[in-house]
N, C-alpha and C positions, 0 to 999 in steps of 0.2 A: 841359785844351788838350791837342790831337794835334800832336806835333811833324813830322810828316810821313813819309814811307815814306824808307827806305834808298837811297843810290845803287844797291845791289845789286838791289833791287827792278826800277828800269828795264834795269839790265844783263840781269836775267833773261829782260824781256819783249822786247829786243833778240834775245838770242839763241833764244828761242823762235819769234820772227818768221821766223829764219832756218833754224830746225830744228824743224818743226812736225810732230814725229812722236814715237812712244811711245819708242823708243829713245834720244833726246834726253832727255825729259821725266822718264822714270822716275827716273833716277839723281839727278833735280836735285828730286824732288817735294817735299823737305825744305826748299829753300830757297823754293820756292813757298809752302808752309804757313807758314813763319816771317818771310818778308819781304813777302810779299802778302797772303795769305788772313788772318794774324791782324792784321795792321794795317787791312785792310779792315773787319773787324769792331769794332776799336776806333773807327774813324773814324765807321761808320754809329752807334755808340752815342754818340759825340760830337755828331753832328748831331741825333739824336733828342732830345738835352737842349736843344738850340735849337729844335728844331721845336716843344716845350713852348710857347715864346712867343708863336707865332705861326702855326704849323700843326697843333694838336694831333692832329687827325684823321690824320696823315699819318706819326705815331711807327711806325715797321715794326720788327718782330723781327730783329735782323741775318741768321739764318740765311734767314729769308724775302727780305730786302732784298738780299742780296748774290747775284749770279748765280754760276754754275757755271763752271768754267774748260771744260769739257768742252762741244763743239759737237755739236747733232743733225745729224747727218749723214744721216739717212735721205731726205730728199727734196730734198737739196743735190749738185750736181756735183762741187762739192768736198770731199773728204774729209778734208780736214786735221782731225785729232782735236781741237785746242784753239785757245781765243779768244786772241787776242794783247791782251787789254785785260782790265781786271778792272773791273766795274762793279756797280753797285748804285741801287735804284729804291725811291720811297717813294709808292705809291699812297694813296688813299684808303681807311683800313681796313676800310669798310663798301661800298664800291663796285665792289670788284673790281680785278684787278692791271692788266688790259687795257682794260677800258672808261672806268674814270674817268682825269682829268685829275690830274696827280702831278709829281713831282719827279726827276730822274734826272743821274747822273754817271759817267763812265768815265775810267780813265786808260792810256792807252798810252805806249809807249816816246818818241812825238815831242810829245805832246799831252795835255792834260785838258780833257775835253768835259762840257759842262753842258747839259741839256735841262730844260725844264717846259713843262707843257701836255697836251693830249690827243693820243696818238699813234694807236691804235687803236680807236676807239670802234666798238661794236657797230650794227646797222641800227638798233634800237629807241632806242640811246643818241645816234647821229647825230641822228635826227630831233628829239629831244627836245631837245637844244643849238641846234638849227637853229630851232626853234619859239621858243626862249627868245631867241635872237639877234635875231629879227623883231622882237621886242618891246622890248628892251633894248638895240639896237646903240650908242644915243649915249652910256650909262653905260659900255656893254664897250669901245668906242672910247677913252675917255678913260683909264679903267684900263689898257687894253693899250699905251697909249704910255709910261707912267711907267716900265717895266722896259727900256724901250731903251738906256739909257746902258749898263747893265750886261749886258745879254742880247741887244742888236739887237733889229730888227724880228721881230714876231711873222708866222710864215710857215706853209706846211704845203701839202700835196699837195689839189687842186679838181679838180672837176667843170667840163668845157666850159659846158655848160648848166645853167641855174637848175633845182636839184631839184624833182621833180613836187609841186604843194599850194604853189608860193609864185610870186608874181609877177615876172615879170622885170624889171620898173622898180624894185622893192623898194630902198629907199634902203640896206639892209645886203646889197645881192646878193652884193658880193664876199665878205662873211664868211660867210653864207647858203652858197655855192657850196663852201667849204672843208670838206675830209673831215678834217682835222687843223688844229689850232690849237697851233702851235709856238714855242718860243724855243729857240734853239741857240748856244752860243758854244764857242770852244776857246782855251784857253790855253795859254801854253808848259809845256812838260812839267816845266821846272825847278820851277814851285809845286810840284809833288808832293812832291817833297824839301824840302819848307820847311814852318815853323810857317805860313806864310800860307795853306795849303791848306786848313785849316776855315773861316776867317773868309772867303775869296774864297767858296767853295761856299756858304755860309751867306747870305752878302750878295745872291747872286745868286737864291736860293730865296725870302728874304724878299721881296725885290722883286716876285718873281713871285707869290706867293702870294694877294693880291687878286683876278688874274685865274685863278688854279686854281680859287679859290672859286666865283667866277663861273662858270664851265664846268662844277662839279659841280651847283651849285644845281638844274638841270631834272631831276638824277639821284636826289634825295632819294627819288621815288617808287617807283624800283626797288630800292632798299636797303629801303625799308617793306614793299615787296611780299616781298622774299626774307626778312625777320623773321617775316613773318607764316607762313611756311611752313616755319619751323624748329620742330623738335620741342620 
């Protein structure tokens, strides 16, 4: 079991939000390493053990799951060097971190955010999911309603018009126009310092797992094509 983060972890994140610069962070780097980074790795390992039972394809090496605290500021007007949250992602291990549907959570000083779904599919993957939804929308809608109690309604950005190649009158018009298919919920930050954190995350991941599997189903051919090109 994961006991939760220490109160010092949230204190650190509050301080970092007020003092997002190297001069503040560097003398406190050991606090980050011991109170945030190390527990995050422990938490990811605990989640992986639970994923084995309902989403084994999403078990992820903690070194790859946990995001770096350092921001990429090359193309951003915001030059603050550090993220003010810690986060981890659990993509499908054969389908790629960006293009596949998966699970995500982050912890800030104010909340614990939990997401599940497809966030940024590529052009080919997006069309594959849309084509699959056009044929399987009834089953998908039924599955997508089940996680609402713990994750809210499925949402995401969408196009104004129906994508090319699909009839505007299609009964899955609303699903096909979507560019993302996402659940998102925020919990009180106090959960982060409680043993409840692990079961609350796992409960939401488990609820979304059938929908994640559906969103990834049409992407299998991309995984097979990739495996065929590997030496």
